[in-house]
C-alpha positions in Angstrom: 115.0 143.5 137.7 116.5 140.2 138.8 114.9 137.1 137.2 114.2 134.2 139.5 111.9 131.5 138.3 111.2 129.8 141.7 107.9 128.9 143.4 106.9 131.6 145.9 104.3 131.9 148.7 101.8 134.6 148.2 99.2 136.3 150.4 96.3 137.5 148.2 92.7 138.3 148.3 90.0 137.7 145.7 87.1 140.0 144.9 83.6 139.0 143.9 84.6 138.9 140.2 87.3 136.3 141.0 90.1 138.8 140.4 93.2 137.9 142.4 95.0 140.8 144.2 98.4 139.9 145.7 99.4 141.6 149.0 102.8 140.2 149.7 105.1 137.3 148.9 107.8 135.3 150.5 110.8 134.1 148.5 113.6 131.8 149.7 117.0 133.2 148.7 120.0 131.1 147.6 121.5 131.2 151.2 118.2 129.6 152.4 117.0 132.8 154.1 113.4 133.9 153.6 112.6 137.4 152.4 109.0 138.9 152.6 108.2 141.5 150.0 105.1 143.7 150.5 103.4 144.7 147.3 102.5 148.4 147.4 100.8 148.6 144.1 99.8 146.3 141.2 100.7 148.3 138.1 99.4 145.9 135.5 97.9 142.4 135.1 98.5 140.6 131.8 97.6 137.2 130.4 100.4 135.0 129.1 100.7 131.4 127.8 104.0 129.8 128.9 104.7 126.3 127.8 101.0 125.8 127.0 99.9 126.9 130.5 97.7 130.0 131.0 99.3 132.5 133.4 98.4 135.8 134.9 101.4 138.1 135.1 101.3 140.8 137.8 103.7 143.7 137.4 104.0 145.2 140.9 105.7 148.0 142.7 107.4 147.5 146.1 109.7 149.5 148.4 112.8 147.5 149.5 115.3 149.2 151.9 113.8 152.6 151.0 114.2 152.1 147.2 111.2 151.6 144.9 111.5 148.4 142.9 109.5 146.7 140.2 108.8 143.0 140.3 106.8 140.6 138.3 105.1 137.5 139.7 103.1 134.9 137.8 100.1 132.8 138.7 99.6 129.6 136.9 95.8 129.0 136.5 95.8 125.2 136.0 97.9 124.4 139.0 97.1 127.5 141.2 100.8 128.0 141.8 102.7 131.3 142.1 106.1 131.8 140.4 
């Protein structure tokens, strides 16, 4: 799994219990191209405290170029930003 700690754009939906469910995200690569990744399955959601900020960590499964990949995206609760 490649580690990239950059802000990302995420499409998600929220259920009646305020659980966030990510659907897909867009990341800008180093060559300034955008790449959209569809999330096929959320495997696990964990809580984490990073630099004093409460985060939700989503471990997800996606298929990229016919290959199943795992990815991890984070949601910062205080600023409502995705990383």
